[in-house]
N, C-alpha and C positions, 0 to 999 in steps of 0.2 A: 784592523780590528779594535783598537783602541781608537780611532775615531768613529767607529760602527758603535761602539758601546756609549759614547757621549752622547750621539746623536739621539739614539734611539731613548737614554736617559732623558736628554732636553725636552721630547715629545712627550713622554711620560709626565714630567712635569709641568709642561703647558699647555697641552691639549686639555680641555676640560671634558668631564665626563658627559655623555649625550642626555637630556631631561627625560623623565619617565612620565608618561600621560596617568600612571594610574593613582588612585586618591589617597592624598595624604590626612591624616586625621590630626586638626591645627589646635584642637582645644578640648581639654574634658572637663565635667562638673560632677562628681567633686574631682579636684585635679589629681593629676598622674602624681604618685608618693605623696600626696596630699594629706592634710588631718581636719577634721568637720570635727566639731563638738555636739552635732546633736545628729541622730540617723539620718541620713536623706531619704524623700521619696523617690525620688528618680535619680537614674546615671543619665546625662546626656554628653553625646559625641558630636563636636563640629568637624567638618570636612571641607577641603578646598574644592569641592564639585561634588555634584550629586552623586549618589549611590543608592545600589539597591540593596537591602539589607533583607536578609534570609530569617526565617523564623527566630534562629536563636544568635540574632546579631550580636547580643549582648548578654552575657551569663555573668553573674554577680556570686561568688563562691565562700561561703564563710570557711573555716578552720576544719568544717564538719563535711565539707566537698559539696555541700547542698546548694543549689542554685535559688538564689532568690528573687531575680528577675521575672518580670511578668510579660505583659505585652509590649509588641514594639511598634513605638508610632514616626512619622517623619513630620519636619516641617521646613520652612525657609527654602523653596525649591528644591528639597531632598538631601539637602547638606548637611541637615542636622538630623540624627537618631537618637531618638528617647525610650529609654525601657522604665518602665514602673516596678519598683522594686518594696519589699516587704519584710519584715521580721529583723533587721537589723537591731543591734542591740550597741547600746555605748561597750564603751572597753575591747571592743574586738576589731579584728581588721580584717581586709575583704581584699579579693582578686576580683579584677574586672576582665575577663577576656571577649573579645569584639573581634568580629569579622563581616565584611560588606564587598560589595560586588561594586569594582571601579565602572566606568563608563567605556573601557576599553577591554572591560571581560576580565581582566584580573582580579584575583581573591586577595583583597588588604586585610592583614589579621595584625593584632596586636594584643599586650598583656599589660596592666598595671596593676600597681594596689592601693589602698586608701585606708587610714585608720578614723575610726569614731571615737574620740576621748583620746586615741591614743598615736604613737607613732606608726605611721605605716613602714610595711618590711619592704629591703628591697625587692625589686619584680623577679630575680634571681630565686626569690624564697616564696613565689607565687604559689596559690594552691594549684596542684596538678604538676610542679614542677619535678621532671626526674631526676634533679642535683646531678650532680659528677659522674660521667662516663667513661670507658677506655677511650673514646676519642678524644677528652679533654687532656688525658694522659698522653696521649700521643702527640698532643698538640703541645703542650707542655715541655715534653723531653723534645720535639724539636726545635723549641725556642733555645733550651737550653744548650743545644746541641751548635745550633747556629750562633749564638752567644761565645761559646768556645771558639768557634773559627775566627768570628770578628774580634772578640776580645783577646782570647789566647794567644791566637796565630800573630796577628799585629802586634799584642803587646809583648811577645817573646822575641818577636823581629826588633822592637823597639829598645828593649832592655837587655838583651842578651845576645844577640848576633852581632858581629863588627859592622861598622858604619858602611865599609864596602864589601860588596858580594858580588859571586856570581851572577851575572845577569839573569840567568836561569831561577835561580833562587829568588831573588827580586820579582822576576814575573807569577812564579807562583804563588809569593806570598799576597801578592795584589790579587790575584784570583783567589786565593782561598778568603781573605779578609772580605772584598767585595762580596762573594759568593755570601759569605756567614752576614753581613750587613741585607742583604735582598731575602735571605731565608728568614730570617729574625723576623723583618719587616711582616713577610706573610705568615709565619708561623703564627705573629700577633693578633695579626686580622681574622685567621681560621679560628684562633683560641677562643678569640670574642663571639665570633658566630657561632661558634659551638657551645659556646655556655649561652646564648641568648637562644638558640633553638632548644637549647633544655627546656628552658621555661616558657617559650612559644607554644613548645608540642606541635611543629609545624616543620617541614624538611623540604628539601628539592624544590621546585618551581614556586610554592607556597611561601619558601623561605625569602627570595628574592623579594618579593613585595610586602613584606612583614615588618614593623614598625619599630624598630631597634633602638630609635632614642631614650625611653626611658631606661635601658642598660648603658649607653653610651653617657649619661647626664645623672644619673641618680644612685650610681653603685661606685665604689671605689676600683674596683676592678675597670669599670668603664672608663673613668679618670684617667685611671695609669694607662690603660690602653689607647687614648687619646693621646696623652704626651708622648708614650714612648714610641707611638705610630709616626707621628711627628719628627720626634728626636730620632729615630734608626731612618728616616728619610733622609734626614740631614747626613747621618753618619753615611749612607749608603751615596748620596750625591758628591760628599768631599772625597771618600775611597776611591769612586769612579774616575773625578778628575784626578787626583792623585796618581790614578794607573795611567792614564790617557797622557801627565804630563811627564811621569817617571818621576816622581816625585816622593820620596820616603818622608821629608819634615811634614807634609800636610797631613799624613796620618795621624800625626800626634792629636790634633781636635779632635780628631773620630773618634781616638783611643780615650780621650778623656770623658768628651760627650756621654761614649757609651758606659763607661763607669758610673756617671752622674744616674744616666737612665735607670743601670741595674737598680738602685732605689726606689723606684716605682714600685717593684714588686713585695719586698716588706711592708711598705705605705700600703699596699692592696690586698693584702695577704693575711693569714690568719695570726700571724703576730702581731699586727697592729688592729685586731678588732676582737682580740679573746677580753675577758674582763681583767687576766693577770699579764695583760702585756705592759712591756715597757720602752722605754727608750732605747736602754741599754739592749731587750730583746731584739729591735727594730734594727739597732747598730752590728750586732753579731750577726745577725740573717744576711745583710747586705755586705760583711767581711765574707761569708760564709760561700756566698754567692761570688763574688769577685775571685776569690782565694780560688776556690772551686773551677773557673773558668781557666784562670789563669794556668792552673795545674795541668787541665786537660789538654789545653790549646798547646800547653809547652812540649807535651808528649807526643801531640798528632804533629806538630812543627817538626821536631827531629824526626820520626819515622816517614813522614811524607813530603819533606820540603829537603832537611841535612842529610837525611842519609842515602837517599837514591839521587841525589843532585850535585850535592857538595863533600866528596870524600877529605879532601883537604881542611874543611871545617869539623867534620866532625867530631876530632877531639876537644878543642876546644870549645865548640857549642855544648858537648854531653856535661863537659865540667862545670862550666858557666853555669847551665839550667841546674844542676845537682845540686850548687849551693842553693839558688834561688827556692829550688824545690824543697830544701829542709825548711825554709822559712815559711813556705806557704803552706804545707802540709802542719805545721805548729801553728799556725794560725786558723786554719780549716779544723783542726781537731777542736781547739779551744771554744770559736765561734759556735761547731756545731753544738758541743756540749751547753754551751749558757741555753743555746734555743731548745734544747730538748727538754730542759730542766724546766723551764717557763711551758712548755707544752705538755708536759706530761706530771700533772700533781702528785701522781703516787708513782713508788717505782713499778709495781704491780701493773700500773698499765703499758707494761713492756709487752708483756705476754696475755694478758688480761683484754685489750683494744684491738681493733683492728690496725690504728695509726698506729700503736706499739709495736707490733709484730713486723708491719711493713719498714718501720724504724729499723729495727731487727735485722731484716733483711740488707737494708743499705750498708748498715754498719759491718757486716759481714762481707758485702762486696768491696766496700772500702779497705777493710783488714787485707782481703785477697790483690786489693790494688797496691796498698803500702807493701806488702812483702815482695810484691813484684819491684817494687820502686826501691825496696831495701836491699833485695838481689842486688840490681843494678848499683846501687850505691857500696855495696861491701865488696862486689866482686867483680863488676867490670869496670868502674870508677879505679880501681887500684891498677888493670891494668891497661888502663887507658895512660896514667899518668907517668907507667914505665915508657910508652911507646906502642903499646901493643894494640893490634885491631882485630878485635874478635869479629868470625863471622858471623856469627848468630845475632847480635846486637838490634840490627832492623829487624829482623822477624819478631825477635823480644818486645822490641818497641810496638808495633803494631798488634801484638797481643794484648800490652799492658792498655793501648789505646781503645781495643775493644772493651776491654773490662771497663775502663775509666767512661766511656759512652754507658754502660750499663748501671754504673752509680748514676748519672746523671738522670736515668729513668726512673729509677726508685725516689731519687729525687724530687722528680715530676708529681710521681703518685703520692709521696706524701704531701706535697705543696697544695694537691688537688683535695688531698683527704682531711676529713675534719678531727682535730685533737679532741680527747676526752672532756667532757664538762669540768667546768670548775666550780667549786664550791665558794659562792660568793655571801655571805652571811649566812640567811637559815634558807634560804633558796639555792638551786642549783641552775648555773647559769649555761642555757646551752650554746654551744657551737655555732659562730656563724660561718657564712659562704660567701667570702667576699662581697662585702658589703662597698 
């Protein structure tokens, strides 16, 4: 099985994807996410092959949602598509939505923005974008849960469990860690595609032929996506090789790299783009995420690995993790408090804004999880120290794991939500959405 795993991984890394024959936009004037100082008279798109434009091949939308584009023309053997535009004014940003039919019959689509005398907003804020949806929340939750497996389970194996364990424990840690890396890689891709589809306003087959380059190249979340996707691919490779070679030592570089990659989410999220964001807030956000992953992963490791597979290891593993959990929870609460203070300008925002109410729900779930952990620390730990082995601990750990996963879902909703605006001087700065 381990050799088959390595073979599949090698094929996935070596075999390139088949080249597609649909049209690709090579250049736009005004440029994607560009800035021009005078209102343009036309929008020009250059493709890598001849295309057939429908009547609404190019739509230029202002903030009011009205289309400024007129008649469509073509030139240079039908590889260039132009639209006359009118009514553009300096000091405003505009959204360009385009769609053309390729020679293979597929419909290629795209969206980008440009500013006239102002900086262009990211394509995620294009006119007509639906913004965040429940799909974004599910994708982010899947990412957090995957990171809890990759970082938490692998981290607890390295930091808590003894060097030599039952081979069944080692195999399950290999399985959960590698599965976590694989799911994190795919959850990140799914989140990027869903976020792009929200702005493109296309789905299904049309999304396969949409131009996603503006989202990958012109947004913070796109940059984070490219870096973390590559990084988690490396983590997956290292963990898979560690499984094949049955080498616990190889887990260390994957674990440390994953910790560094988590930094990409605070850098690309709201904490990095809000007017009141600080370096302290970004550090606190990273600490909050890492400690949450280790805490959740630790509970999952006890529930799914130690308790069912290593009865002789239960007492020592529980007591060691209990000591580490106290530190993790302390850091989690302090870092979360710092982040909450920066994101909520007023105390009343806790109950007057949707972001604040979601934070209250998360706090409630965290309190439930802490109460559960406190029960284990207060009542179960002393019995284990006396050499007793309560029968219900395994089921209780599974229940605590479920509550921890609910906490991660609330965290995912918070990350995708927009904090309340912050007053900067005499104007109100609106929250940004993943620049």
